[in-house]
N, C-alpha and C positions, 0 to 999 in steps of 0.2 A: 941644173935642178929647177932653173923654169922653165924649161921647153915645154912641158905642156900648159901650164901657165900662158905662157904667152901664145903659144898655138890657140887656147881658148877665147884670149882676150881680143885675138884679131877677128872672130867669127863672128858675123853680121848675119840679122834677120835672113834668113833664107840660106845661108849658106850651106856647100855640100850639100845642094838637096838630093843626089841621089844617090848618097851613101844609109844605108842600112843596117850594116855591121861595123863597130869601131872598137878593135881591140889595140890598147895602148898598154905596152907590155916592156917590161926590162927597163920603164923611166920610172922616176920619181914624180909622184903624182903631188903627194902631201896634202895638207889642206888648204892650201893657196890655190893648187891646180884645181882641187876638185870644185873650192867656190866660183873658181872663173870657169871650169865646163858647166855648173850649174848655173851659174850668170848667163851662158853662150846660150844655153838651153832654153832659160827665159826667154832671153831675144830671139829666138824664132830658126837659130840653127841647127843645123842636123833635121830637117823637119820629118823625114822618114826612118830614122831609126827606129831598127826594131831589137836590137840586139847591142848592148855596150859590155866589152870585158876591161879589166882594171886589174893587170897581171904584175904582180910587185910592186905596185905604187905607193903603198905605206900613207893610205889616204886616213886608217886609223876610225875610229868612233867617230870624233866630231868630223872630220870629212865625208862620211858616210850622210851622218845627219845633217851636213849642209847641200848635200846633193839628193839625196833621197825626197823632196819635195818638190823638186823639180822635174826629176823620173817621175813620180806618181803623175805629173800633167804632161803626159808622154802616154795616149792612150794606142799606139803603137807597138810601143816597148814590149816587146815580150821574152826577152832575156838578160839575165844581170850577172855577169860572172867577175868577181872578186877572189882573187886569189893575193897570197901574201901579203 
């Protein structure tokens, strides 16, 4: 259950600069993972991210509220896909 959280915590400024489309599917993200992903984005990871998909990640309202400010600060972000 900590996979997404650990991945996001390891992303530093400028990490994965060529990634524009990220889908995380079939993995529990949860609130902790959403917070870690928000922190990674705020640190400058995934600088060219245009599309983010969280499929069956069960982030819930709290996770989305934690992630939303970091996503708003991403002018290149064109699409957010939330399922399940």
